[in-house]
C-alpha positions as CSV (number, residue, x, y, z in Angstrom):
1,M,-18.2,-1.2,7.1
2,R,-18.8,-2.0,3.5
3,A,-22.1,-0.7,2.0
4,W,-22.5,0.4,-1.6
5,M,-25.5,2.7,-2.7
6,I,-26.1,4.5,-5.8
7,F,-27.3,8.0,-5.2
8,F,-29.0,10.2,-8.0
9,A,-28.2,13.7,-7.5
10,G,-28.4,16.9,-9.8
11,G,-28.7,14.4,-12.8
12,L,-25.3,12.6,-11.9
13,V,-25.1,8.9,-10.8
14,L,-22.8,9.1,-7.6
15,L,-21.1,5.9,-6.2
16,A,-20.6,5.9,-2.6
17,G,-18.4,3.2,-1.1
18,G,-17.8,2.7,2.6
19,C,-20.4,5.0,4.2
20,P,-23.8,5.7,2.7
21,D,-24.0,9.5,2.5
22,P,-27.5,10.9,2.2
23,A,-25.9,14.2,1.0
24,G,-25.3,12.7,-2.5
25,T,-21.5,12.8,-2.3
26,D,-19.0,10.3,-3.0
27,T,-17.5,8.7,0.2
28,A,-15.2,6.1,1.2
29,D,-13.3,5.3,4.3
30,T,-10.5,2.9,5.8
31,D,-10.1,2.6,9.3
32,M,-8.1,0.2,11.6
33,T,-8.1,-0.7,14.8
34,A,-6.5,0.7,17.8
35,D,-3.5,-1.6,17.9
36,Q,-2.9,-1.0,14.3
37,Q,-2.8,2.8,14.5
38,G,0.3,4.6,13.9
39,V,1.4,8.1,14.6
40,L,3.2,10.9,12.8
41,P,6.6,11.5,13.9
42,A,7.0,14.4,16.1
43,D,9.0,16.6,13.2
44,A,6.7,15.4,10.6
45,D,6.0,18.2,8.0
46,A,2.5,18.0,7.4
47,A,2.7,20.2,4.3
48,G,5.4,18.0,2.8
49,L,3.3,14.8,3.5
50,L,0.5,16.5,1.7
51,D,2.3,17.7,-1.3
52,R,3.6,14.1,-1.5
53,V,-0.2,12.5,-1.5
54,L,-0.7,15.0,-4.4
55,V,2.0,13.8,-6.4
56,L,1.0,10.1,-5.6
57,V,-2.7,10.7,-6.5
58,N,-1.6,12.6,-9.7
59,Q,0.6,9.7,-10.6
60,E,-2.5,7.4,-10.5
61,R,-4.7,9.5,-12.5
62,A,-2.1,10.0,-15.1
63,A,-1.4,6.3,-15.4
64,A,-5.3,6.0,-15.9
65,G,-5.1,8.6,-18.6
66,L,-6.9,11.2,-16.5
67,G,-5.9,15.0,-15.7
68,A,-4.1,16.1,-12.8
69,L,-6.0,17.5,-9.7
70,S,-5.0,20.9,-8.6
71,R,-5.1,21.9,-5.1
72,S,-7.8,24.0,-3.4
73,A,-7.6,26.1,-0.5
74,Q,-10.9,25.8,0.3
75,L,-11.2,22.2,0.0
76,D,-8.0,21.9,2.2
77,Q,-9.9,23.9,4.9
78,A,-12.8,21.6,4.6
79,A,-10.5,18.4,4.9
80,E,-8.8,20.1,8.1
81,R,-12.0,20.9,9.7
82,H,-13.0,17.4,9.4
83,T,-10.0,15.7,10.5
84,A,-9.2,17.9,13.5
85,D,-13.1,17.1,14.6
86,M,-12.4,13.5,14.5
87,R,-9.1,13.9,16.4
88,D,-10.6,16.3,19.1
89,N,-13.8,14.3,19.6
90,E,-12.2,11.0,19.0
91,F,-14.4,9.5,16.3
92,F,-13.8,8.3,12.8
93,S,-17.0,9.0,10.2
94,H,-17.9,11.0,7.3
95,T,-20.2,12.4,9.5
96,G,-19.0,15.3,11.7
97,S,-19.4,15.7,15.5
98,D,-22.1,18.3,14.3
99,G,-23.9,16.1,12.1
100,T,-22.4,17.6,8.8
101,Q,-21.4,15.7,5.7
102,A,-18.6,16.2,3.4
103,A,-20.9,18.6,1.2
104,D,-21.8,20.6,4.1
105,R,-18.3,21.2,5.1
106,V,-17.4,22.2,1.5
107,N,-20.3,24.6,1.5
108,D,-19.2,26.1,4.6
109,T,-16.0,27.3,3.0
110,G,-17.9,29.2,0.2
111,Y,-17.0,26.7,-2.5
112,Q,-19.5,26.3,-5.3
113,W,-19.3,22.6,-6.3
114,A,-21.2,20.4,-9.1
115,R,-19.7,17.2,-7.6
116,V,-18.2,16.4,-4.3
117,G,-16.3,13.4,-2.6
118,E,-14.4,12.6,0.4
119,N,-12.0,9.7,1.1
120,L,-10.7,9.4,5.0
121,A,-8.2,6.8,6.4
122,Q,-6.8,6.3,9.6
123,G,-3.6,4.6,10.7
124,S,-1.3,5.1,7.8
125,N,2.2,6.7,8.7
126,T,3.3,7.8,5.2
127,P,1.8,9.3,2.1
128,E,3.0,6.1,0.1
129,E,1.0,3.7,2.5
130,V,-2.3,5.9,2.7
131,V,-2.5,6.4,-1.0
132,Q,-1.6,2.7,-1.6
133,R,-4.4,1.5,0.9
134,W,-6.7,3.9,-1.1
135,M,-5.9,2.7,-4.5
136,D,-6.4,-1.1,-2.9
137,S,-10.1,-0.1,-2.0
138,E,-12.8,-0.1,-4.7
139,G,-14.4,3.0,-3.1
140,H,-11.1,5.2,-2.8
141,R,-10.0,4.3,-6.0
142,A,-13.1,5.3,-7.5
143,N,-12.9,8.6,-6.2
144,I,-9.3,9.1,-6.7
145,L,-9.8,8.0,-10.6
146,Q,-13.2,9.8,-11.0
147,A,-12.9,11.9,-14.4
148,D,-15.2,14.5,-13.1
149,F,-13.1,15.6,-10.1
150,T,-10.7,18.4,-11.0
151,E,-9.6,19.9,-7.4
152,I,-8.4,18.4,-4.4
153,G,-8.1,19.4,-0.5
154,L,-5.9,17.4,1.7
155,A,-5.3,17.4,5.5
156,V,-3.5,15.0,7.7
157,T,-3.6,15.2,11.5
158,D,-2.4,12.9,14.6
159,G,-5.1,11.1,16.4
160,G,-4.2,7.7,14.2
161,P,-2.8,9.5,12.1
162,L,-6.1,10.7,10.3
163,W,-6.1,11.5,6.5
164,A,-8.6,13.2,4.5
165,Q,-9.0,13.9,0.7
166,V,-12.0,16.1,-0.3
167,F,-12.5,16.1,-4.1
168,A,-14.9,18.4,-6.3
169,R,-15.5,19.9,-9.5
170,P,-16.4,23.6,-9.4
171,L,-19.9,24.7,-10.4
172,G,-19.6,25.8,-14.0
173,A,-16.2,23.9,-15.0
174,P,-16.3,22.7,-18.5
């Protein structure tokens, strides 16, 4: 589904691509049909894969003249919660099986945010593949290259594989 909506939240204009999100967050997803889905190798080092995603994302930001994102354990937790939920309950959506949105999952970690966004993907087997797919999508690219975002959380799990990026700017950040 490709729907674009503009949300006005807290004085910010937020562009949401992929799935309209009533919480006013930036969201974009990429999904694949079952016959296109891949699997992570049994010996895949998830931490190494996510470290590589961060490097690739920050390379894209640098090429656009933007500062690097730093990794947040709380945002990682929100991303991990959602990829595990999608895997365990066999669905793919920004809305969790319990009805939560990205902002809810970030709030549940105690993270205080001024702006939050989420990218999802299913079926990419490598960091290079998933980041390229995100960069080839207008909504994903917008989140990755959003100057207001300063932190990122990442997760990957089997079940497609399922990837999540959770972006944020902490409340009170300059």
